[in-house]
C-alpha positions as CSV (number, residue, x, y, z in Angstrom):
1,M,21.3,-143.6,-16.6
2,G,18.4,-141.1,-17.0
3,G,18.7,-137.5,-16.0
4,G,15.7,-137.4,-13.8
5,R,14.0,-134.5,-12.1
6,S,13.1,-133.8,-8.5
7,L,9.6,-134.3,-7.2
8,A,7.8,-131.2,-6.2
9,V,4.9,-132.3,-4.0
10,V,3.2,-128.9,-4.2
11,P,4.5,-127.4,-7.5
12,H,2.5,-124.1,-7.2
13,R,4.2,-123.5,-3.8
14,R,7.8,-124.2,-5.1
15,D,8.8,-120.6,-4.7
16,L,7.6,-120.5,-1.2
17,A,9.5,-123.6,-0.3
18,G,12.6,-122.0,-1.8
19,V,12.2,-118.9,0.3
20,L,11.6,-121.0,3.5
21,A,14.7,-123.1,2.6
22,Y,16.8,-119.9,2.3
23,W,15.6,-118.7,5.8
24,A,16.1,-122.1,7.4
25,A,19.7,-122.2,6.0
26,F,20.2,-118.6,7.3
27,F,18.8,-119.7,10.7
28,A,21.3,-122.7,10.8
29,L,24.1,-120.4,10.0
30,V,23.2,-118.0,12.8
31,L,22.8,-120.8,15.3
32,F,26.2,-122.2,14.3
33,L,27.9,-119.0,14.6
34,L,26.2,-118.3,18.0
35,G,27.4,-121.6,19.3
36,L,31.0,-121.0,18.2
37,G,30.9,-117.5,19.7
38,A,29.6,-118.9,23.0
39,G,32.4,-121.6,23.0
40,I,35.1,-119.1,22.1
41,G,33.8,-116.7,24.8
42,A,33.8,-119.4,27.4
43,W,37.4,-120.1,26.5
44,K,38.5,-116.6,26.9
45,R,36.6,-115.8,30.1
46,R,36.8,-119.2,32.1
47,R,39.8,-120.8,33.7
48,G,41.0,-124.4,34.1
49,M,38.6,-127.1,33.0
50,R,35.7,-124.7,32.7
51,R,37.2,-123.1,29.7
52,V,37.6,-126.6,28.0
53,I,34.1,-127.6,29.0
54,G,32.6,-124.2,27.7
55,L,34.5,-124.5,24.3
56,I,33.5,-128.1,23.8
57,G,29.9,-127.2,24.7
58,G,29.9,-124.3,22.3
59,V,31.1,-126.4,19.5
60,L,28.6,-129.1,20.3
61,F,25.8,-126.6,20.3
62,A,27.0,-125.0,17.1
63,I,27.1,-128.5,15.3
64,G,23.8,-129.7,16.7
65,A,21.7,-126.7,16.3
66,G,23.2,-125.9,12.9
67,S,22.6,-129.4,11.7
68,F,19.0,-129.5,13.0
69,A,18.1,-126.3,11.1
70,G,20.2,-127.3,8.1
71,T,18.4,-130.6,7.6
72,G,15.0,-128.7,7.8
73,A,16.4,-126.4,5.0
74,V,17.5,-129.3,2.8
75,S,14.0,-130.9,3.2
76,L,12.7,-127.6,1.5
77,Y,15.3,-127.3,-1.1
78,E,15.7,-129.1,-4.5
79,M,19.3,-130.4,-4.1
80,P,21.2,-131.2,-7.3
81,G,21.1,-134.9,-8.2
82,D,24.7,-135.5,-8.0
83,V,24.9,-134.4,-4.3
84,E,24.7,-137.1,-1.7
85,W,23.1,-136.3,1.6
86,P,24.3,-138.4,4.7
87,V,21.6,-141.2,5.2
88,G,23.0,-143.4,8.0
89,N,20.0,-145.6,9.0
90,S,17.3,-145.6,6.5
91,A,13.7,-146.7,7.4
92,Q,13.2,-148.1,3.8
93,I,15.6,-149.5,1.4
94,I,14.4,-151.1,-1.8
95,R,16.7,-153.5,-3.7
96,L,16.2,-153.5,-7.4
97,A,16.6,-156.6,-9.6
98,D,20.0,-155.6,-10.9
99,G,21.4,-155.2,-7.3
100,R,21.0,-151.4,-7.1
101,Q,19.4,-150.0,-4.0
102,L,17.0,-147.2,-3.4
103,A,17.4,-145.6,0.0
104,F,14.7,-143.2,1.4
105,H,15.7,-140.5,3.9
106,E,12.6,-138.7,5.4
107,P,14.3,-135.9,7.4
108,S,16.0,-134.5,4.3
109,G,13.2,-135.4,1.9
110,R,15.6,-137.5,-0.3
111,I,15.5,-140.6,-2.4
112,Q,19.1,-141.8,-3.2
113,L,20.2,-144.5,-5.7
114,Y,23.2,-146.6,-4.9
115,D,24.9,-149.3,-7.0
116,A,25.3,-152.8,-5.9
117,S,28.5,-152.0,-4.1
118,G,26.8,-149.3,-2.1
119,H,28.3,-146.4,-4.0
120,F,26.1,-143.3,-4.5
121,S,24.9,-142.8,-8.0
122,R,22.3,-139.9,-7.8
123,G,19.4,-138.7,-5.7
124,W,16.1,-136.7,-6.0
125,S,14.2,-134.6,-3.7
126,I,10.6,-134.6,-2.4
127,V,10.3,-131.0,-1.7
128,G,8.1,-130.4,1.3
129,G,6.4,-133.8,1.2
130,G,6.6,-134.7,4.8
131,L,6.5,-138.6,5.3
132,F,6.7,-140.7,2.3
133,E,6.7,-144.5,1.4
134,A,7.3,-146.3,-1.8
135,R,6.9,-149.7,-3.6
136,L,7.7,-151.2,-6.9
137,I,4.8,-151.8,-9.1
138,D,6.9,-153.6,-11.6
139,A,10.6,-153.8,-12.5
140,E,10.5,-150.3,-14.1
141,T,8.0,-148.3,-12.0
142,L,8.3,-147.0,-8.6
143,E,5.1,-145.7,-6.9
144,I,5.5,-143.1,-4.0
145,W,2.9,-141.7,-1.8
146,A,3.6,-138.5,0.1
147,S,1.7,-137.8,3.4
148,R,1.5,-134.0,2.8
149,G,-0.9,-133.0,0.0
150,A,-2.0,-136.6,-0.7
151,K,0.4,-136.8,-3.7
152,R,1.2,-140.0,-5.7
153,F,4.2,-140.2,-8.0
154,L,5.3,-142.8,-10.5
155,L,8.8,-142.8,-11.7
156,N,11.4,-145.2,-13.1
157,P,14.3,-146.5,-10.9
158,D,16.6,-143.8,-12.4
159,G,14.4,-141.0,-11.1
160,V,12.5,-140.0,-14.2
161,L,9.0,-138.8,-13.3
162,T,6.5,-140.5,-15.4
163,D,3.3,-139.6,-13.7
164,A,2.1,-137.3,-10.8
165,G,-1.3,-137.2,-9.3
166,T,-3.3,-137.8,-6.0
167,Y,-4.2,-141.0,-4.1
168,A,-7.4,-139.4,-2.7
169,P,-9.9,-140.6,-1.6
170,Q,-7.6,-143.2,0.0
171,S,-5.6,-142.0,3.0
172,Y,-1.8,-142.3,3.5
173,E,-2.4,-145.1,6.1
174,D,-3.8,-147.3,3.3
175,F,-0.5,-147.4,1.6
176,H,2.1,-150.3,2.4
177,G,5.4,-149.7,1.2
178,E,8.0,-152.5,0.6
179,G,11.6,-152.8,1.3
180,Q,13.4,-152.9,4.8
181,K,15.3,-151.0,7.2
182,G,19.0,-150.8,6.7
183,S,22.1,-148.6,7.0
184,L,24.6,-147.1,4.4
185,P,28.2,-146.4,5.1
186,T,28.4,-142.8,6.6
187,P,31.4,-141.1,8.0
188,W,30.8,-140.6,11.6
189,P,31.3,-136.9,11.6
190,L,28.3,-136.7,9.3
191,M,26.0,-138.8,11.5
192,V,24.7,-135.7,13.1
193,L,23.0,-134.8,9.7
194,T,21.2,-138.2,9.4
195,H,18.5,-137.6,12.1
196,P,17.1,-134.5,13.8
197,M,17.2,-136.3,17.2
198,I,21.0,-136.8,16.9
199,A,21.3,-133.2,16.1
200,W,19.1,-132.3,19.0
201,A,21.2,-134.4,21.4
202,F,24.3,-132.6,20.2
203,G,22.7,-129.1,20.8
204,F,21.2,-130.0,24.2
205,G,24.5,-131.5,25.4
206,G,26.3,-128.5,24.3
207,L,23.9,-126.2,26.2
208,L,24.3,-128.2,29.4
209,M,28.2,-128.0,29.0
210,L,28.0,-124.2,28.6
211,G,25.9,-124.0,31.7
212,L,28.3,-126.2,33.7
213,S,31.2,-124.0,32.5
214,D,29.6,-120.8,34.1
215,P,29.7,-121.0,37.8
216,K,27.4,-117.8,38.1
217,K,24.6,-119.6,36.2
218,R,25.1,-122.8,38.1
219,K,24.8,-121.0,41.4
220,A,21.7,-119.1,40.4
221,W,20.2,-122.5,39.3
222,Y,21.0,-124.0,42.6
223,R,19.6,-121.0,44.5
224,R,16.3,-121.3,42.6
225,K,16.1,-124.9,43.5
226,T,16.8,-124.5,47.2
227,D,14.6,-121.3,47.5
228,A,11.5,-122.9,46.0
229,P,8.7,-123.4,48.4
230,D,8.1,-126.8,49.6
231,L,4.4,-127.7,48.8
232,T,4.4,-131.1,50.1
């Protein structure tokens, strides 16, 4: 199997993408620690079920917010080829003639190769490419269009980049990818990393639970609602 290389959509801005990735990773760590701190603080200060609700809420917020920012960091970072990112449901899976599958995961900017049994082989990154679609030109050539920068790539199914250019003056909407939607086996604790909306739901649910665990905040919210002028 070929060694391959990652696809840098904007090569001259690779250093900037790396800096942004490190800041996003730092932000993810800060949010994770804040959520854990809030949960532990609720456990120490509350009583009864409120402390349980607050602790769970803090943990959910930590997982959701950290995963949301962490996925953004990964989309800007050139991950090693032997590291698998959780895919879950993929909007585009292309099956090769030998039974291998190429799964495309836009939130992380990853293309990942799986064998016929669904086991991960390796992956490649489209750094900062935004949305992207792909199709097979022939058995040995995969064509990829990235929405950001109007970039076009050609590579073989093992991930070796053979050509890079632009699809201008055509637009991204002119490209019609192939393949179909599908899912890949993903441990349920990692599903929060497969899509930003799942991470957002975790974080928002955690915030709600933290609010419910604090009677002062709940009473203040109720007072604001009841004291609001009736404009009808």
